[in-house]
A tleap script that builds the chain and sets N, CA, C and O, in Angstrom:
source leaprc.protein.ff14SB
mol = sequence {
  NMET LYS LYS SER LYS ASP TRP VAL ARG ASN
  PRO ALA PHE ASP LYS LEU LEU ASP ALA TYR
  VAL GLU GLN ASN GLY GLU PHE PRO ALA ASP
  MET LEU PRO ASN GLU ILE ALA GLY LEU LEU
  GLY LEU THR ALA ASN GLY GLU PHE TYR LYS
  LYS HIE ARG ALA TRP LYS ARG ARG ARG GLU
  ALA ALA ALA ASN LEU PRO ALA MET ASP ILE
  PRO CYS GLU ALA LYS ALA GLU LEU THR ASN
  ILE LEU ALA ALA THR THR GLU ASP VAL LEU
  ASN HIE PHE VAL ARG THR VAL ARG THR VAL
  ALA GLY ASP ILE ILE ARG THR ALA ASP LEU
  GLY VAL ALA ASP ALA ASN ARG ARG ALA ALA
  GLU ALA GLU ALA GLU LEU ALA GLU VAL LEU
  ASP ALA TRP THR VAL THR GLU GLY GLU ARG
  ASP ALA CALA
}
set mol.1.N position { 0.840 -1.179 0.000 }
set mol.1.CA position { 0.000 0.000 0.000 }
set mol.1.C position { 0.881 1.237 0.000 }
set mol.1.O position { 1.904 1.277 0.684 }
set mol.2.N position { 0.475 2.274 -0.787 }
set mol.2.CA position { 1.249 3.510 -0.853 }
set mol.2.C position { 1.072 4.306 0.418 }
set mol.2.O position { 0.026 4.270 1.066 }
set mol.3.N position { 2.118 5.020 0.752 }
set mol.3.CA position { 2.027 5.932 1.883 }
set mol.3.C position { 1.320 7.199 1.395 }
set mol.3.O position { 1.288 7.477 0.196 }
set mol.4.N position { 0.761 7.954 2.324 }
set mol.4.CA position { -0.007 9.136 1.923 }
set mol.4.C position { 0.840 10.141 1.160 }
set mol.4.O position { 0.318 10.867 0.315 }
set mol.5.N position { 2.155 10.197 1.446 }
set mol.5.CA position { 3.000 11.149 0.720 }
set mol.5.C position { 3.198 10.733 -0.734 }
set mol.5.O position { 3.596 11.560 -1.554 }
set mol.6.N position { 2.929 9.467 -1.076 }
set mol.6.CA position { 3.078 8.978 -2.439 }
set mol.6.C position { 1.782 9.057 -3.239 }
set mol.6.O position { 1.779 8.786 -4.440 }
set mol.7.N position { 0.675 9.427 -2.582 }
set mol.7.CA position { -0.585 9.511 -3.294 }
set mol.7.C position { -0.527 10.637 -4.293 }
set mol.7.O position { 0.115 11.657 -4.043 }
set mol.8.N position { -1.181 10.470 -5.414 }
set mol.8.CA position { -1.259 11.530 -6.427 }
set mol.8.C position { -2.477 12.366 -6.096 }
set mol.8.O position { -3.614 11.924 -6.257 }
set mol.9.N position { -2.228 13.568 -5.636 }
set mol.9.CA position { -3.321 14.473 -5.300 }
set mol.9.C position { -3.533 15.428 -6.474 }
set mol.9.O position { -2.657 15.555 -7.330 }
set mol.10.N position { -4.658 16.086 -6.523 }
set mol.10.CA position { -4.965 16.939 -7.670 }
set mol.10.C position { -3.912 18.007 -7.935 }
set mol.10.O position { -3.462 18.108 -9.076 }
set mol.11.N position { -3.485 18.813 -6.961 }
set mol.11.CA position { -2.475 19.831 -7.283 }
set mol.11.C position { -1.176 19.208 -7.785 }
set mol.11.O position { -0.578 19.705 -8.739 }
set mol.12.N position { -0.742 18.136 -7.155 }
set mol.12.CA position { 0.491 17.480 -7.600 }
set mol.12.C position { 0.278 16.858 -8.971 }
set mol.12.O position { 1.161 16.929 -9.826 }
set mol.13.N position { -0.870 16.256 -9.191 }
set mol.13.CA position { -1.196 15.644 -10.474 }
set mol.13.C position { -1.239 16.708 -11.567 }
set mol.13.O position { -0.681 16.524 -12.649 }
set mol.14.N position { -1.908 17.821 -11.274 }
set mol.14.CA position { -1.982 18.919 -12.245 }
set mol.14.C position { -0.589 19.438 -12.586 }
set mol.14.O position { -0.276 19.676 -13.753 }
set mol.15.N position { 0.240 19.612 -11.563 }
set mol.15.CA position { 1.610 20.083 -11.803 }
set mol.15.C position { 2.371 19.113 -12.690 }
set mol.15.O position { 3.096 19.526 -13.594 }
set mol.16.N position { 2.206 17.836 -12.432 }
set mol.16.CA position { 2.899 16.808 -13.196 }
set mol.16.C position { 2.490 16.866 -14.670 }
set mol.16.O position { 3.343 16.875 -15.557 }
set mol.17.N position { 1.190 16.904 -14.921 }
set mol.17.CA position { 0.701 16.971 -16.303 }
set mol.17.C position { 1.089 18.296 -16.963 }
set mol.17.O position { 1.519 18.314 -18.116 }
set mol.18.N position { 0.935 19.409 -16.228 }
set mol.18.CA position { 1.287 20.713 -16.797 }
set mol.18.C position { 2.767 20.792 -17.127 }
set mol.18.O position { 3.141 21.344 -18.162 }
set mol.19.N position { 3.619 20.246 -16.256 }
set mol.19.CA position { 5.058 20.265 -16.524 }
set mol.19.C position { 5.383 19.453 -17.764 }
set mol.19.O position { 6.204 19.868 -18.582 }
set mol.20.N position { 4.743 18.293 -17.911 }
set mol.20.CA position { 4.989 17.471 -19.100 }
set mol.20.C position { 4.564 18.215 -20.357 }
set mol.20.O position { 5.296 18.232 -21.346 }
set mol.21.N position { 3.384 18.831 -20.323 }
set mol.21.CA position { 2.881 19.564 -21.483 }
set mol.21.C position { 3.788 20.760 -21.786 }
set mol.21.O position { 4.044 21.063 -22.952 }
set mol.22.N position { 4.269 21.430 -20.756 }
set mol.22.CA position { 5.144 22.580 -20.960 }
set mol.22.C position { 6.463 22.167 -21.612 }
set mol.22.O position { 6.977 22.878 -22.475 }
set mol.23.N position { 7.007 21.031 -21.208 }
set mol.23.CA position { 8.293 20.576 -21.749 }
set mol.23.C position { 8.145 19.938 -23.123 }
set mol.23.O position { 8.973 20.166 -24.006 }
set mol.24.N position { 7.091 19.137 -23.312 }
set mol.24.CA position { 6.987 18.318 -24.516 }
set mol.24.C position { 5.862 18.723 -25.455 }
set mol.24.O position { 5.705 18.117 -26.514 }
set mol.25.N position { 5.089 19.712 -25.102 }
set mol.25.CA position { 3.939 20.086 -25.917 }
set mol.25.C position { 2.720 19.266 -25.516 }
set mol.25.O position { 2.791 18.416 -24.628 }
set mol.26.N position { 1.612 19.530 -26.175 }
set mol.26.CA position { 0.349 18.865 -25.852 }
set mol.26.C position { 0.458 17.357 -26.092 }
set mol.26.O position { 1.239 16.887 -26.920 }
set mol.27.N position { -0.357 16.622 -25.332 }
set mol.27.CA position { -0.458 15.191 -25.581 }
set mol.27.C position { -1.164 15.005 -26.927 }
set mol.27.O position { -2.079 15.766 -27.240 }
set mol.28.N position { -0.773 14.037 -27.712 }
set mol.28.CA position { -1.487 13.788 -28.971 }
set mol.28.C position { -2.964 13.497 -28.690 }
set mol.28.O position { -3.306 12.870 -27.688 }
set mol.29.N position { -3.828 13.960 -29.588 }
set mol.29.CA position { -5.273 13.827 -29.382 }
set mol.29.C position { -5.704 12.370 -29.290 }
set mol.29.O position { -6.659 12.055 -28.581 }
set mol.30.N position { -5.015 11.477 -29.996 }
set mol.30.CA position { -5.427 10.087 -29.999 }
set mol.30.C position { -4.763 9.264 -28.891 }
set mol.30.O position { -4.964 8.052 -28.816 }
set mol.31.N position { -3.965 9.921 -28.022 }
set mol.31.CA position { -3.284 9.211 -26.940 }
set mol.31.C position { -4.284 8.900 -25.838 }
set mol.31.O position { -5.026 9.778 -25.396 }
set mol.32.N position { -4.300 7.665 -25.403 }
set mol.32.CA position { -5.230 7.221 -24.367 }
set mol.32.C position { -4.687 7.561 -22.978 }
set mol.32.O position { -3.475 7.657 -22.789 }
set mol.33.N position { -5.589 7.742 -22.006 }
set mol.33.CA position { -5.143 8.064 -20.653 }
set mol.33.C position { -4.178 7.048 -20.062 }
set mol.33.O position { -3.270 7.426 -19.322 }
set mol.34.N position { -4.354 5.734 -20.379 }
set mol.34.CA position { -3.425 4.759 -19.813 }
set mol.34.C position { -2.033 4.921 -20.432 }
set mol.34.O position { -1.035 4.604 -19.784 }
set mol.35.N position { -1.952 5.408 -21.670 }
set mol.35.CA position { -0.655 5.691 -22.290 }
set mol.35.C position { -0.008 6.905 -21.620 }
set mol.35.O position { 1.206 6.939 -21.420 }
set mol.36.N position { -0.816 7.884 -21.282 }
set mol.36.CA position { -0.321 9.068 -20.575 }
set mol.36.C position { 0.212 8.651 -19.203 }
set mol.36.O position { 1.268 9.115 -18.774 }
set mol.37.N position { -0.513 7.789 -18.533 }
set mol.37.CA position { -0.060 7.299 -17.223 }
set mol.37.C position { 1.282 6.608 -17.359 }
set mol.37.O position { 2.168 6.803 -16.527 }
set mol.38.N position { 1.442 5.802 -18.402 }
set mol.38.CA position { 2.709 5.121 -18.634 }
set mol.38.C position { 3.836 6.111 -18.885 }
set mol.38.O position { 4.944 5.913 -18.385 }
set mol.39.N position { 3.583 7.180 -19.651 }
set mol.39.CA position { 4.589 8.213 -19.907 }
set mol.39.C position { 5.043 8.879 -18.605 }
set mol.39.O position { 6.216 9.213 -18.434 }
set mol.40.N position { 4.096 9.060 -17.704 }
set mol.40.CA position { 4.394 9.764 -16.455 }
set mol.40.C position { 4.888 8.822 -15.355 }
set mol.40.O position { 5.264 9.273 -14.273 }
set mol.41.N position { 4.888 7.534 -15.628 }
set mol.41.CA position { 5.339 6.574 -14.629 }
set mol.41.C position { 4.308 6.323 -13.545 }
set mol.41.O position { 4.662 5.952 -12.426 }
set mol.42.N position { 3.044 6.520 -13.860 }
set mol.42.CA position { 1.966 6.298 -12.896 }
set mol.42.C position { 1.161 5.072 -13.294 }
set mol.42.O position { 1.248 4.601 -14.428 }
set mol.43.N position { 0.395 4.573 -12.374 }
set mol.43.CA position { -0.488 3.438 -12.636 }
set mol.43.C position { -1.829 3.962 -13.111 }
set mol.43.O position { -2.428 4.833 -12.480 }
set mol.44.N position { -2.297 3.420 -14.235 }
set mol.44.CA position { -3.603 3.832 -14.756 }
set mol.44.C position { -4.677 3.068 -13.996 }
set mol.44.O position { -4.903 1.882 -14.232 }
set mol.45.N position { -5.334 3.773 -13.076 }
set mol.45.CA position { -6.425 3.166 -12.321 }
set mol.45.C position { -7.599 4.141 -12.320 }
set mol.45.O position { -7.535 5.193 -12.957 }
set mol.46.N position { -8.640 3.807 -11.627 }
set mol.46.CA position { -9.834 4.657 -11.619 }
set mol.46.C position { -9.545 6.063 -11.121 }
set mol.46.O position { -10.067 7.042 -11.654 }
set mol.47.N position { -8.715 6.155 -10.103 }
set mol.47.CA position { -8.362 7.466 -9.540 }
set mol.47.C position { -7.608 8.300 -10.581 }
set mol.47.O position { -7.855 9.497 -10.730 }
set mol.48.N position { -6.692 7.652 -11.292 }
set mol.48.CA position { -5.931 8.353 -12.334 }
set mol.48.C position { -6.877 8.878 -13.411 }
set mol.48.O position { -6.773 10.033 -13.823 }
set mol.49.N position { -7.811 8.017 -13.871 }
set mol.49.CA position { -8.739 8.436 -14.926 }
set mol.49.C position { -9.591 9.627 -14.467 }
set mol.49.O position { -9.839 10.560 -15.230 }
set mol.50.N position { -10.033 9.574 -13.209 }
set mol.50.CA position { -10.870 10.655 -12.677 }
set mol.50.C position { -10.088 11.977 -12.638 }
set mol.50.O position { -10.590 13.024 -13.047 }
set mol.51.N position { -8.858 11.899 -12.141 }
set mol.51.CA position { -8.046 13.117 -12.047 }
set mol.51.C position { -7.640 13.624 -13.429 }
set mol.51.O position { -7.580 14.832 -13.657 }
set mol.52.N position { -7.361 12.698 -14.350 }
set mol.52.CA position { -6.994 13.098 -15.714 }
set mol.52.C position { -8.169 13.789 -16.396 }
set mol.52.O position { -7.993 14.812 -17.059 }
set mol.53.N position { -9.353 13.237 -16.235 }
set mol.53.CA position { -10.554 13.831 -16.827 }
set mol.53.C position { -10.802 15.232 -16.259 }
set mol.53.O position { -11.130 16.157 -17.003 }
set mol.54.N position { -10.644 15.384 -14.948 }
set mol.54.CA position { -10.845 16.695 -14.310 }
set mol.54.C position { -9.800 17.690 -14.803 }
set mol.54.O position { -10.123 18.846 -15.075 }
set mol.55.N position { -8.544 17.245 -14.919 }
set mol.55.CA position { -7.470 18.122 -15.414 }
set mol.55.C position { -7.765 18.563 -16.841 }
set mol.55.O position { -7.609 19.733 -17.189 }
set mol.56.N position { -8.197 17.601 -17.666 }
set mol.56.CA position { -8.489 17.910 -19.068 }
set mol.56.C position { -9.629 18.921 -19.170 }
set mol.56.O position { -9.563 19.857 -19.967 }
set mol.57.N position { -10.687 18.730 -18.354 }
set mol.57.CA position { -11.807 19.681 -18.366 }
set mol.57.C position { -11.355 21.077 -17.948 }
set mol.57.O position { -11.760 22.070 -18.553 }
set mol.58.N position { -10.507 21.157 -16.904 }
set mol.58.CA position { -10.025 22.478 -16.452 }
set mol.58.C position { -9.191 23.149 -17.528 }
set mol.58.O position { -9.318 24.354 -17.746 }
set mol.59.N position { -8.347 22.394 -18.198 }
set mol.59.CA position { -7.514 22.962 -19.273 }
set mol.59.C position { -8.368 23.441 -20.433 }
set mol.59.O position { -8.119 24.511 -20.988 }
set mol.60.N position { -9.376 22.657 -20.806 }
set mol.60.CA position { -10.260 23.056 -21.897 }
set mol.60.C position { -11.055 24.303 -21.521 }
set mol.60.O position { -11.252 25.190 -22.352 }
set mol.61.N position { -11.511 24.371 -20.276 }
set mol.61.CA position { -12.266 25.545 -19.821 }
set mol.61.C position { -11.379 26.777 -19.822 }
set mol.61.O position { -11.817 27.861 -20.204 }
set mol.62.N position { -10.124 26.613 -19.392 }
set mol.62.CA position { -9.202 27.755 -19.388 }
set mol.62.C position { -8.870 28.184 -20.805 }
set mol.62.O position { -8.705 29.375 -21.068 }
set mol.63.N position { -8.770 27.229 -21.724 }
set mol.63.CA position { -8.442 27.560 -23.115 }
set mol.63.C position { -9.610 28.235 -23.819 }
set mol.63.O position { -9.406 28.980 -24.778 }
set mol.64.N position { -10.828 27.985 -23.355 }
set mol.64.CA position { -12.007 28.543 -24.010 }
set mol.64.C position { -12.445 29.886 -23.448 }
set mol.64.O position { -13.493 30.405 -23.831 }
set mol.65.N position { -11.667 30.445 -22.557 }
set mol.65.CA position { -12.034 31.757 -22.029 }
set mol.65.C position { -11.933 32.790 -23.135 }
set mol.65.O position { -10.932 32.834 -23.851 }
set mol.66.N position { -12.944 33.613 -23.283 }
set mol.66.CA position { -12.887 34.613 -24.351 }
set mol.66.C position { -11.859 35.692 -24.015 }
set mol.66.O position { -11.698 36.087 -22.860 }
set mol.67.N position { -11.179 36.151 -25.042 }
set mol.67.CA position { -10.225 37.249 -24.857 }
set mol.67.C position { -11.016 38.534 -24.703 }
set mol.67.O position { -12.002 38.762 -25.406 }
set mol.68.N position { -10.576 39.363 -23.784 }
set mol.68.CA position { -11.292 40.612 -23.555 }
set mol.68.C position { -10.397 41.783 -23.931 }
set mol.68.O position { -9.287 41.937 -23.423 }
set mol.69.N position { -10.910 42.589 -24.823 }
set mol.69.CA position { -10.205 43.815 -25.171 }
set mol.69.C position { -10.862 44.958 -24.418 }
set mol.69.O position { -12.087 45.082 -24.398 }
set mol.70.N position { -10.049 45.777 -23.810 }
set mol.70.CA position { -10.571 46.926 -23.082 }
set mol.70.C position { -10.541 48.113 -24.030 }
set mol.70.O position { -9.496 48.424 -24.601 }
set mol.71.N position { -11.674 48.778 -24.204 }
set mol.71.CA position { -11.686 49.955 -25.079 }
set mol.71.C position { -10.735 51.030 -24.551 }
set mol.71.O position { -10.539 51.169 -23.343 }
set mol.72.N position { -10.158 51.775 -25.470 }
set mol.72.CA position { -9.184 52.813 -25.097 }
set mol.72.C position { -9.785 53.828 -24.140 }
set mol.72.O position { -9.117 54.291 -23.216 }
set mol.73.N position { -11.075 54.181 -24.367 }
set mol.73.CA position { -11.720 55.165 -23.485 }
set mol.73.C position { -11.803 54.629 -22.059 }
set mol.73.O position { -11.532 55.353 -21.101 }
set mol.74.N position { -12.177 53.363 -21.923 }
set mol.74.CA position { -12.285 52.767 -20.592 }
set mol.74.C position { -10.917 52.664 -19.936 }
set mol.74.O position { -10.773 52.898 -18.736 }
set mol.75.N position { -9.914 52.310 -20.735 }
set mol.75.CA position { -8.558 52.211 -20.196 }
set mol.75.C position { -8.079 53.574 -19.707 }
set mol.75.O position { -7.481 53.681 -18.637 }
set mol.76.N position { -8.347 54.627 -20.505 }
set mol.76.CA position { -7.952 55.981 -20.110 }
set mol.76.C position { -8.700 56.420 -18.862 }
set mol.76.O position { -8.120 57.041 -17.971 }
set mol.77.N position { -10.001 56.095 -18.794 }
set mol.77.CA position { -10.795 56.467 -17.615 }
set mol.77.C position { -10.282 55.760 -16.368 }
set mol.77.O position { -10.157 56.375 -15.309 }
set mol.78.N position { -9.985 54.475 -16.490 }
set mol.78.CA position { -9.446 53.733 -15.348 }
set mol.78.C position { -8.100 54.290 -14.914 }
set mol.78.O position { -7.815 54.383 -13.720 }
set mol.79.N position { -7.276 54.657 -15.881 }
set mol.79.CA position { -5.974 55.244 -15.562 }
set mol.79.C position { -6.151 56.563 -14.820 }
set mol.79.O position { -5.448 56.827 -13.845 }
set mol.80.N position { -7.086 57.390 -15.276 }
set mol.80.CA position { -7.345 58.672 -14.609 }
set mol.80.C position { -7.886 58.463 -13.197 }
set mol.80.O position { -7.485 59.159 -12.265 }
set mol.81.N position { -8.794 57.504 -13.042 }
set mol.81.CA position { -9.351 57.227 -11.712 }
set mol.81.C position { -8.249 56.742 -10.783 }
set mol.81.O position { -8.172 57.164 -9.629 }
set mol.82.N position { -7.395 55.854 -11.286 }
set mol.82.CA position { -6.296 55.350 -10.477 }
set mol.82.C position { -5.344 56.470 -10.078 }
set mol.82.O position { -4.897 56.526 -8.933 }
set mol.83.N position { -5.032 57.365 -11.020 }
set mol.83.CA position { -4.135 58.489 -10.717 }
set mol.83.C position { -4.761 59.402 -9.662 }
set mol.83.O position { -4.086 59.826 -8.724 }
set mol.84.N position { -6.052 59.701 -9.819 }
set mol.84.CA position { -6.726 60.571 -8.849 }
set mol.84.C position { -6.783 59.912 -7.477 }
set mol.84.O position { -6.553 60.570 -6.463 }
set mol.85.N position { -7.085 58.631 -7.438 }
set mol.85.CA position { -7.143 57.911 -6.167 }
set mol.85.C position { -5.774 57.881 -5.509 }
set mol.85.O position { -5.651 58.082 -4.301 }
set mol.86.N position { -4.751 57.631 -6.308 }
set mol.86.CA position { -3.385 57.617 -5.773 }
set mol.86.C position { -3.034 58.980 -5.190 }
set mol.86.O position { -2.447 59.068 -4.112 }
set mol.87.N position { -3.392 60.036 -5.901 }
set mol.87.CA position { -3.103 61.385 -5.408 }
set mol.87.C position { -3.857 61.665 -4.116 }
set mol.87.O position { -3.297 62.247 -3.187 }
set mol.88.N position { -5.128 61.256 -4.046 }
set mol.88.CA position { -5.915 61.455 -2.824 }
set mol.88.C position { -5.307 60.701 -1.643 }
set mol.88.O position { -5.212 61.235 -0.538 }
set mol.89.N position { -4.902 59.468 -1.884 }
set mol.89.CA position { -4.305 58.658 -0.813 }
set mol.89.C position { -3.004 59.292 -0.337 }
set mol.89.O position { -2.761 59.391 0.866 }
set mol.90.N position { -2.169 59.721 -1.276 }
set mol.90.CA position { -0.898 60.339 -0.895 }
set mol.90.C position { -1.123 61.651 -0.141 }
set mol.90.O position { -0.427 61.932 0.834 }
set mol.91.N position { -2.092 62.454 -0.588 }
set mol.91.CA position { -2.395 63.705 0.125 }
set mol.91.C position { -2.882 63.414 1.544 }
set mol.91.O position { -2.484 64.092 2.490 }
set mol.92.N position { -3.738 62.411 1.690 }
set mol.92.CA position { -4.212 62.038 3.030 }
set mol.92.C position { -3.045 61.568 3.886 }
set mol.92.O position { -2.963 61.914 5.065 }
set mol.93.N position { -2.145 60.786 3.310 }
set mol.93.CA position { -0.977 60.302 4.039 }
set mol.93.C position { -0.109 61.468 4.494 }
set mol.93.O position { 0.352 61.491 5.635 }
set mol.94.N position { 0.116 62.437 3.608 }
set mol.94.CA position { 0.942 63.600 3.952 }
set mol.94.C position { 0.279 64.393 5.078 }
set mol.94.O position { 0.952 64.821 6.015 }
set mol.95.N position { -1.043 64.590 4.990 }
set mol.95.CA position { -1.749 65.314 6.059 }
set mol.95.C position { -1.620 64.582 7.388 }
set mol.95.O position { -1.404 65.206 8.426 }
set mol.96.N position { -1.750 63.285 7.357 }
set mol.96.CA position { -1.643 62.488 8.576 }
set mol.96.C position { -0.243 62.590 9.172 }
set mol.96.O position { -0.086 62.769 10.379 }
set mol.97.N position { 0.773 62.475 8.314 }
set mol.97.CA position { 2.157 62.580 8.795 }
set mol.97.C position { 2.405 63.967 9.383 }
set mol.97.O position { 3.042 64.094 10.429 }
set mol.98.N position { 1.907 64.997 8.719 }
set mol.98.CA position { 2.093 66.361 9.240 }
set mol.98.C position { 1.388 66.538 10.581 }
set mol.98.O position { 1.927 67.176 11.485 }
set mol.99.N position { 0.196 65.982 10.716 }
set mol.99.CA position { -0.535 66.081 11.984 }
set mol.99.C position { 0.229 65.382 13.097 }
set mol.99.O position { 0.396 65.929 14.187 }
set mol.100.N position { 0.691 64.173 12.817 }
set mol.100.CA position { 1.433 63.418 13.826 }
set mol.100.C position { 2.740 64.137 14.159 }
set mol.100.O position { 3.113 64.237 15.328 }
set mol.101.N position { 3.430 64.635 13.144 }
set mol.101.CA position { 4.687 65.362 13.390 }
set mol.101.C position { 4.417 66.615 14.214 }
set mol.101.O position { 5.188 66.939 15.117 }
set mol.102.N position { 3.324 67.326 13.909 }
set mol.102.CA position { 2.964 68.510 14.693 }
set mol.102.C position { 2.696 68.167 16.143 }
set mol.102.O position { 3.115 68.886 17.049 }
set mol.103.N position { 1.989 67.055 16.361 }
set mol.103.CA position { 1.723 66.614 17.739 }
set mol.103.C position { 3.030 66.291 18.469 }
set mol.103.O position { 3.198 66.641 19.637 }
set mol.104.N position { 3.939 65.629 17.780 }
set mol.104.CA position { 5.227 65.290 18.392 }
set mol.104.C position { 6.016 66.553 18.719 }
set mol.104.O position { 6.610 66.654 19.792 }
set mol.105.N position { 6.023 67.510 17.802 }
set mol.105.CA position { 6.753 68.768 18.034 }
set mol.105.C position { 6.136 69.530 19.209 }
set mol.105.O position { 6.859 70.049 20.060 }
set mol.106.N position { 4.784 69.601 19.260 }
set mol.106.CA position { 4.128 70.301 20.368 }
set mol.106.C position { 4.451 69.625 21.698 }
set mol.106.O position { 4.705 70.306 22.691 }
set mol.107.N position { 4.445 68.308 21.726 }
set mol.107.CA position { 4.780 67.572 22.948 }
set mol.107.C position { 6.223 67.857 23.366 }
set mol.107.O position { 6.511 68.070 24.543 }
set mol.108.N position { 7.115 67.856 22.388 }
set mol.108.CA position { 8.525 68.149 22.688 }
set mol.108.C position { 8.683 69.575 23.187 }
set mol.108.O position { 9.433 69.816 24.133 }
set mol.109.N position { 7.988 70.527 22.568 }
set mol.109.CA position { 8.065 71.930 23.010 }
set mol.109.C position { 7.555 72.084 24.445 }
set mol.109.O position { 8.139 72.815 25.245 }
set mol.110.N position { 6.454 71.383 24.762 }
set mol.110.CA position { 5.937 71.436 26.131 }
set mol.110.C position { 6.959 70.858 27.108 }
set mol.110.O position { 7.146 71.390 28.202 }
set mol.111.N position { 7.611 69.780 26.718 }
set mol.111.CA position { 8.639 69.186 27.570 }
set mol.111.C position { 9.807 70.130 27.785 }
set mol.111.O position { 10.327 70.238 28.896 }
set mol.112.N position { 10.224 70.817 26.722 }
set mol.112.CA position { 11.339 71.771 26.834 }
set mol.112.C position { 10.931 72.945 27.724 }
set mol.112.O position { 11.706 73.383 28.574 }
set mol.113.N position { 9.699 73.456 27.524 }
set mol.113.CA position { 9.234 74.569 28.342 }
set mol.113.C position { 9.170 74.164 29.817 }
set mol.113.O position { 9.557 74.938 30.692 }
set mol.114.N position { 8.684 72.958 30.088 }
set mol.114.CA position { 8.624 72.477 31.468 }
set mol.114.C position { 10.028 72.338 32.052 }
set mol.114.O position { 10.260 72.707 33.204 }
set mol.115.N position { 10.960 71.810 31.266 }
set mol.115.CA position { 12.340 71.671 31.748 }
set mol.115.C position { 12.955 73.042 32.020 }
set mol.115.O position { 13.665 73.210 33.012 }
set mol.116.N position { 12.692 74.027 31.154 }
set mol.116.CA position { 13.210 75.386 31.379 }
set mol.116.C position { 12.615 75.999 32.636 }
set mol.116.O position { 13.324 76.656 33.398 }
set mol.117.N position { 11.319 75.794 32.865 }
set mol.117.CA position { 10.659 76.320 34.063 }
set mol.117.C position { 11.259 75.699 35.318 }
set mol.117.O position { 11.542 76.398 36.290 }
set mol.118.N position { 11.454 74.363 35.292 }
set mol.118.CA position { 12.028 73.699 36.456 }
set mol.118.C position { 13.478 74.122 36.679 }
set mol.118.O position { 13.927 74.231 37.820 }
set mol.119.N position { 14.212 74.361 35.585 }
set mol.119.CA position { 15.600 74.817 35.722 }
set mol.119.C position { 15.632 76.214 36.362 }
set mol.119.O position { 16.481 76.490 37.210 }
set mol.120.N position { 14.694 77.103 35.948 }
set mol.120.CA position { 14.634 78.446 36.532 }
set mol.120.C position { 14.279 78.369 38.020 }
set mol.120.O position { 14.849 79.092 38.837 }
set mol.121.N position { 13.333 77.488 38.364 }
set mol.121.CA position { 12.971 77.313 39.771 }
set mol.121.C position { 14.166 76.786 40.572 }
set mol.121.O position { 14.409 77.224 41.697 }
set mol.122.N position { 14.892 75.863 39.994 }
set mol.122.CA position { 16.066 75.309 40.683 }
set mol.122.C position { 17.131 76.380 40.873 }
set mol.122.O position { 17.773 76.440 41.922 }
set mol.123.N position { 17.323 77.229 39.860 }
set mol.123.CA position { 18.293 78.338 39.982 }
set mol.123.C position { 17.877 79.287 41.102 }
set mol.123.O position { 18.715 79.746 41.879 }
set mol.124.N position { 16.567 79.582 41.182 }
set mol.124.CA position { 16.072 80.471 42.233 }
set mol.124.C position { 16.273 79.838 43.609 }
set mol.124.O position { 16.698 80.515 44.546 }
set mol.125.N position { 15.972 78.552 43.735 }
set mol.125.CA position { 16.182 77.854 45.003 }
set mol.125.C position { 17.654 77.830 45.382 }
set mol.125.O position { 18.003 77.983 46.553 }
set mol.126.N position { 18.511 77.638 44.398 }
set mol.126.CA position { 19.951 77.634 44.643 }
set mol.126.C position { 20.408 78.997 45.153 }
set mol.126.O position { 21.207 79.091 46.085 }
set mol.127.N position { 19.883 80.061 44.519 }
set mol.127.CA position { 20.256 81.405 44.960 }
set mol.127.C position { 19.800 81.637 46.392 }
set mol.127.O position { 20.531 82.233 47.183 }
set mol.128.N position { 18.589 81.170 46.740 }
set mol.128.CA position { 18.092 81.322 48.113 }
set mol.128.C position { 18.970 80.553 49.101 }
set mol.128.O position { 19.313 81.066 50.166 }
set mol.129.N position { 19.329 79.323 48.740 }
set mol.129.CA position { 20.175 78.505 49.625 }
set mol.129.C position { 21.532 79.168 49.813 }
set mol.129.O position { 22.052 79.204 50.928 }
set mol.130.N position { 22.115 79.697 48.730 }
set mol.130.CA position { 23.422 80.373 48.839 }
set mol.130.C position { 23.326 81.620 49.709 }
set mol.130.O position { 24.210 81.898 50.520 }
set mol.131.N position { 22.239 82.369 49.526 }
set mol.131.CA position { 22.054 83.559 50.364 }
set mol.131.C position { 21.923 83.162 51.837 }
set mol.131.O position { 22.521 83.778 52.719 }
set mol.132.N position { 21.112 82.101 52.082 }
set mol.132.CA position { 20.940 81.650 53.461 }
set mol.132.C position { 22.261 81.144 54.018 }
set mol.132.O position { 22.559 81.349 55.194 }
set mol.133.N position { 23.037 80.500 53.198 }
set mol.133.CA position { 24.329 79.996 53.626 }
set mol.133.C position { 25.257 81.151 53.975 }
set mol.133.O position { 25.959 81.109 54.986 }
set mol.134.N position { 25.258 82.172 53.145 }
set mol.134.CA position { 26.110 83.335 53.411 }
set mol.134.C position { 25.720 83.997 54.727 }
set mol.134.O position { 26.583 84.373 55.520 }
set mol.135.N position { 24.398 84.138 54.960 }
set mol.135.CA position { 23.925 84.728 56.215 }
set mol.135.C position { 24.351 83.855 57.383 }
set mol.135.O position { 24.810 84.368 58.403 }
set mol.136.N position { 24.203 82.533 57.248 }
set mol.136.CA position { 24.572 81.612 58.324 }
set mol.136.C position { 26.072 81.669 58.587 }
set mol.136.O position { 26.487 81.618 59.744 }
set mol.137.N position { 26.898 81.773 57.543 }
set mol.137.CA position { 28.344 81.870 57.730 }
set mol.137.C position { 28.687 83.173 58.472 }
set mol.137.O position { 29.546 83.208 59.353 }
set mol.138.N position { 27.980 84.234 58.077 }
set mol.138.CA position { 28.226 85.524 58.752 }
set mol.138.C position { 27.863 85.451 60.218 }
set mol.138.O position { 28.587 85.985 61.059 }
set mol.139.N position { 26.753 84.798 60.546 }
set mol.139.CA position { 26.345 84.631 61.931 }
set mol.139.C position { 27.352 83.766 62.695 }
set mol.139.O position { 27.691 84.031 63.849 }
set mol.140.N position { 27.814 82.720 62.001 }
set mol.140.CA position { 28.796 81.846 62.624 }
set mol.140.C position { 30.083 82.610 62.918 }
set mol.140.O position { 30.647 82.511 64.008 }
set mol.141.N position { 30.531 83.365 61.938 }
set mol.141.CA position { 31.772 84.138 62.148 }
set mol.141.C position { 31.588 85.180 63.273 }
set mol.141.O position { 32.515 85.440 64.039 }
set mol.142.N position { 30.421 85.754 63.358 }
set mol.142.CA position { 30.129 86.741 64.404 }
set mol.142.C position { 30.108 86.083 65.774 }
set mol.142.O position { 30.492 86.691 66.774 }
set mol.143.N position { 29.665 84.858 65.810 }
set mol.143.CA position { 29.573 84.168 67.102 }
set mol.143.C position { 30.949 83.764 67.490 }
set mol.143.O position { 31.141 83.162 68.546 }
savepdb mol mol.pdb
quit
């Protein structure tokens, strides 16, 4: 019995068939599925036939998709809409960055102002302490 890692699953099976077709071209129309299995080194069993049929249907459906041409006017309109949307998004981004940067600058300015205020208070306290010290030294010397 095969281990689960050896089972042929649809994505692996599709890759195997697609790789063969990519390297060697399409399978001949008159080639039977059991011959294809032999080419790929697989066993032709019910599971193989089911997966081969599903792969063939998907390939035929993909090949039958109609080609779509986009009219020049629609292409130009889409390009203009995309350009306008891109410009709007970038303008919004710039406004947001400026707002955030302004908030950061205001916060920093408040911090600097607070630090300057505290430094001035500390200088005033230092001057008071020095004055008190001078008075105390004078009293000490007098005593």
